[in-house]
Biotite code that builds the C-alpha atoms (Angstrom):
import biotite.structure as struc

atoms = struc.array([
    struc.Atom([91.735, 44.095, 74.150], chain_id="A", res_id=1, res_name="UNK", atom_name="CA", element="C"),
    struc.Atom([90.147, 42.062, 70.858], chain_id="A", res_id=2, res_name="UNK", atom_name="CA", element="C"),
    struc.Atom([91.221, 40.131, 68.140], chain_id="A", res_id=3, res_name="UNK", atom_name="CA", element="C"),
    struc.Atom([89.263, 39.941, 65.349], chain_id="A", res_id=4, res_name="UNK", atom_name="CA", element="C"),
    struc.Atom([89.146, 37.837, 62.662], chain_id="A", res_id=5, res_name="UNK", atom_name="CA", element="C"),
    struc.Atom([86.628, 38.127, 59.507], chain_id="A", res_id=6, res_name="UNK", atom_name="CA", element="C"),
    struc.Atom([85.420, 34.675, 58.871], chain_id="A", res_id=7, res_name="UNK", atom_name="CA", element="C"),
    struc.Atom([82.861, 33.273, 56.621], chain_id="A", res_id=8, res_name="UNK", atom_name="CA", element="C"),
    struc.Atom([80.504, 30.524, 57.287], chain_id="A", res_id=9, res_name="UNK", atom_name="CA", element="C"),
    struc.Atom([79.005, 28.225, 55.240], chain_id="A", res_id=10, res_name="UNK", atom_name="CA", element="C"),
    struc.Atom([76.732, 25.039, 54.828], chain_id="A", res_id=11, res_name="UNK", atom_name="CA", element="C"),
    struc.Atom([77.499, 22.358, 52.426], chain_id="A", res_id=12, res_name="UNK", atom_name="CA", element="C"),
    struc.Atom([75.209, 20.255, 51.226], chain_id="A", res_id=13, res_name="UNK", atom_name="CA", element="C"),
    struc.Atom([75.747, 17.250, 47.804], chain_id="A", res_id=14, res_name="UNK", atom_name="CA", element="C"),
    struc.Atom([77.008, 18.768, 44.591], chain_id="A", res_id=15, res_name="UNK", atom_name="CA", element="C"),
    struc.Atom([73.909, 17.416, 43.032], chain_id="A", res_id=16, res_name="UNK", atom_name="CA", element="C"),
    struc.Atom([71.661, 18.812, 45.918], chain_id="A", res_id=17, res_name="UNK", atom_name="CA", element="C"),
    struc.Atom([71.864, 22.478, 44.394], chain_id="A", res_id=18, res_name="UNK", atom_name="CA", element="C"),
    struc.Atom([67.934, 22.931, 44.659], chain_id="A", res_id=19, res_name="UNK", atom_name="CA", element="C"),
    struc.Atom([68.599, 22.222, 48.392], chain_id="A", res_id=20, res_name="UNK", atom_name="CA", element="C"),
    struc.Atom([71.493, 24.420, 48.496], chain_id="A", res_id=21, res_name="UNK", atom_name="CA", element="C"),
    struc.Atom([69.481, 27.828, 46.950], chain_id="A", res_id=22, res_name="UNK", atom_name="CA", element="C"),
    struc.Atom([66.331, 26.628, 49.528], chain_id="A", res_id=23, res_name="UNK", atom_name="CA", element="C"),
    struc.Atom([68.775, 26.796, 52.220], chain_id="A", res_id=24, res_name="UNK", atom_name="CA", element="C"),
    struc.Atom([70.286, 30.305, 50.764], chain_id="A", res_id=25, res_name="UNK", atom_name="CA", element="C"),
    struc.Atom([66.800, 31.829, 50.413], chain_id="A", res_id=26, res_name="UNK", atom_name="CA", element="C"),
    struc.Atom([65.691, 30.951, 53.862], chain_id="A", res_id=27, res_name="UNK", atom_name="CA", element="C"),
    struc.Atom([68.346, 31.857, 55.384], chain_id="A", res_id=28, res_name="UNK", atom_name="CA", element="C"),
    struc.Atom([67.921, 35.455, 53.760], chain_id="A", res_id=29, res_name="UNK", atom_name="CA", element="C"),
    struc.Atom([64.580, 35.835, 54.428], chain_id="A", res_id=30, res_name="UNK", atom_name="CA", element="C"),
    struc.Atom([65.116, 34.562, 58.117], chain_id="A", res_id=31, res_name="UNK", atom_name="CA", element="C"),
    struc.Atom([68.293, 37.717, 57.993], chain_id="A", res_id=32, res_name="UNK", atom_name="CA", element="C"),
    struc.Atom([65.782, 40.300, 56.355], chain_id="A", res_id=33, res_name="UNK", atom_name="CA", element="C"),
    struc.Atom([62.907, 40.331, 58.272], chain_id="A", res_id=34, res_name="UNK", atom_name="CA", element="C"),
    struc.Atom([65.392, 40.068, 61.744], chain_id="A", res_id=35, res_name="UNK", atom_name="CA", element="C"),
    struc.Atom([64.016, 36.310, 62.386], chain_id="A", res_id=36, res_name="UNK", atom_name="CA", element="C"),
    struc.Atom([67.782, 35.473, 62.873], chain_id="A", res_id=37, res_name="UNK", atom_name="CA", element="C"),
    struc.Atom([68.913, 38.056, 64.921], chain_id="A", res_id=38, res_name="UNK", atom_name="CA", element="C"),
    struc.Atom([66.415, 37.320, 67.452], chain_id="A", res_id=39, res_name="UNK", atom_name="CA", element="C"),
    struc.Atom([66.436, 34.054, 67.422], chain_id="A", res_id=40, res_name="UNK", atom_name="CA", element="C"),
    struc.Atom([70.380, 34.389, 68.173], chain_id="A", res_id=41, res_name="UNK", atom_name="CA", element="C"),
    struc.Atom([69.984, 36.689, 70.831], chain_id="A", res_id=42, res_name="UNK", atom_name="CA", element="C"),
    struc.Atom([67.283, 35.092, 72.402], chain_id="A", res_id=43, res_name="UNK", atom_name="CA", element="C"),
    struc.Atom([69.575, 31.410, 72.121], chain_id="A", res_id=44, res_name="UNK", atom_name="CA", element="C"),
    struc.Atom([71.143, 30.966, 75.665], chain_id="A", res_id=45, res_name="UNK", atom_name="CA", element="C"),
    struc.Atom([71.587, 34.476, 76.384], chain_id="A", res_id=46, res_name="UNK", atom_name="CA", element="C"),
    struc.Atom([73.875, 36.285, 73.559], chain_id="A", res_id=47, res_name="UNK", atom_name="CA", element="C"),
    struc.Atom([72.506, 39.159, 74.558], chain_id="A", res_id=48, res_name="UNK", atom_name="CA", element="C"),
    struc.Atom([73.723, 39.339, 77.706], chain_id="A", res_id=49, res_name="UNK", atom_name="CA", element="C"),
    struc.Atom([76.678, 37.756, 76.526], chain_id="A", res_id=50, res_name="UNK", atom_name="CA", element="C"),
    struc.Atom([78.188, 39.844, 74.422], chain_id="A", res_id=51, res_name="UNK", atom_name="CA", element="C"),
    struc.Atom([76.910, 43.258, 76.344], chain_id="A", res_id=52, res_name="UNK", atom_name="CA", element="C"),
    struc.Atom([79.160, 41.237, 79.142], chain_id="A", res_id=53, res_name="UNK", atom_name="CA", element="C"),
    struc.Atom([81.707, 41.602, 76.840], chain_id="A", res_id=54, res_name="UNK", atom_name="CA", element="C"),
    struc.Atom([81.804, 45.529, 75.876], chain_id="A", res_id=55, res_name="UNK", atom_name="CA", element="C"),
    struc.Atom([82.494, 44.648, 72.675], chain_id="A", res_id=56, res_name="UNK", atom_name="CA", element="C"),
    struc.Atom([82.364, 48.322, 71.613], chain_id="A", res_id=57, res_name="UNK", atom_name="CA", element="C"),
    struc.Atom([84.330, 49.634, 74.233], chain_id="A", res_id=58, res_name="UNK", atom_name="CA", element="C"),
    struc.Atom([87.906, 47.481, 73.366], chain_id="A", res_id=59, res_name="UNK", atom_name="CA", element="C"),
    struc.Atom([90.341, 47.984, 71.427], chain_id="A", res_id=60, res_name="UNK", atom_name="CA", element="C"),
    struc.Atom([90.349, 46.048, 68.292], chain_id="A", res_id=61, res_name="UNK", atom_name="CA", element="C"),
    struc.Atom([93.697, 44.484, 66.724], chain_id="A", res_id=62, res_name="UNK", atom_name="CA", element="C"),
    struc.Atom([92.492, 42.578, 62.886], chain_id="A", res_id=63, res_name="UNK", atom_name="CA", element="C"),
    struc.Atom([94.312, 39.297, 62.295], chain_id="A", res_id=64, res_name="UNK", atom_name="CA", element="C"),
    struc.Atom([94.511, 38.677, 58.575], chain_id="A", res_id=65, res_name="UNK", atom_name="CA", element="C"),
    struc.Atom([93.043, 36.802, 56.552], chain_id="A", res_id=66, res_name="UNK", atom_name="CA", element="C"),
    struc.Atom([93.498, 35.559, 53.476], chain_id="A", res_id=67, res_name="UNK", atom_name="CA", element="C"),
    struc.Atom([90.398, 34.151, 52.206], chain_id="A", res_id=68, res_name="UNK", atom_name="CA", element="C"),
    struc.Atom([88.921, 35.832, 48.840], chain_id="A", res_id=69, res_name="UNK", atom_name="CA", element="C"),
    struc.Atom([85.737, 37.983, 50.407], chain_id="A", res_id=70, res_name="UNK", atom_name="CA", element="C"),
    struc.Atom([85.220, 38.845, 46.702], chain_id="A", res_id=71, res_name="UNK", atom_name="CA", element="C"),
    struc.Atom([83.398, 35.727, 45.844], chain_id="A", res_id=72, res_name="UNK", atom_name="CA", element="C"),
    struc.Atom([81.000, 37.075, 48.594], chain_id="A", res_id=73, res_name="UNK", atom_name="CA", element="C"),
    struc.Atom([77.487, 38.888, 46.639], chain_id="A", res_id=74, res_name="UNK", atom_name="CA", element="C"),
    struc.Atom([77.501, 42.746, 46.770], chain_id="A", res_id=75, res_name="UNK", atom_name="CA", element="C"),
    struc.Atom([75.229, 43.966, 49.147], chain_id="A", res_id=76, res_name="UNK", atom_name="CA", element="C"),
    struc.Atom([75.846, 41.651, 51.652], chain_id="A", res_id=77, res_name="UNK", atom_name="CA", element="C"),
    struc.Atom([77.126, 42.453, 55.139], chain_id="A", res_id=78, res_name="UNK", atom_name="CA", element="C"),
    struc.Atom([79.222, 40.849, 57.834], chain_id="A", res_id=79, res_name="UNK", atom_name="CA", element="C"),
    struc.Atom([76.471, 39.357, 59.957], chain_id="A", res_id=80, res_name="UNK", atom_name="CA", element="C"),
    struc.Atom([77.442, 40.919, 63.746], chain_id="A", res_id=81, res_name="UNK", atom_name="CA", element="C"),
    struc.Atom([80.185, 43.211, 63.271], chain_id="A", res_id=82, res_name="UNK", atom_name="CA", element="C"),
    struc.Atom([82.074, 45.192, 66.198], chain_id="A", res_id=83, res_name="UNK", atom_name="CA", element="C"),
    struc.Atom([81.469, 49.067, 66.097], chain_id="A", res_id=84, res_name="UNK", atom_name="CA", element="C"),
    struc.Atom([85.181, 50.618, 66.757], chain_id="A", res_id=85, res_name="UNK", atom_name="CA", element="C"),
    struc.Atom([85.749, 53.064, 69.732], chain_id="A", res_id=86, res_name="UNK", atom_name="CA", element="C"),
])
């Protein structure tokens, strides 16, 4: 059994640091598009082995309600990591 609670991760900078916020966003988008983000994540502390050992795809998934307004997320964005239900 697996409880799934969808949420977003945000990086916060001071309001007057709009240029920095844009740089962070653009850099993350580049890393995600070219596959570097995934590569770093899965190699760090052996995350891939932990995920594989958890056998997530074979678990019964129970969705927990999240009242966050996900419509604020720009169209075309998808969850970075999503578990495929069995």
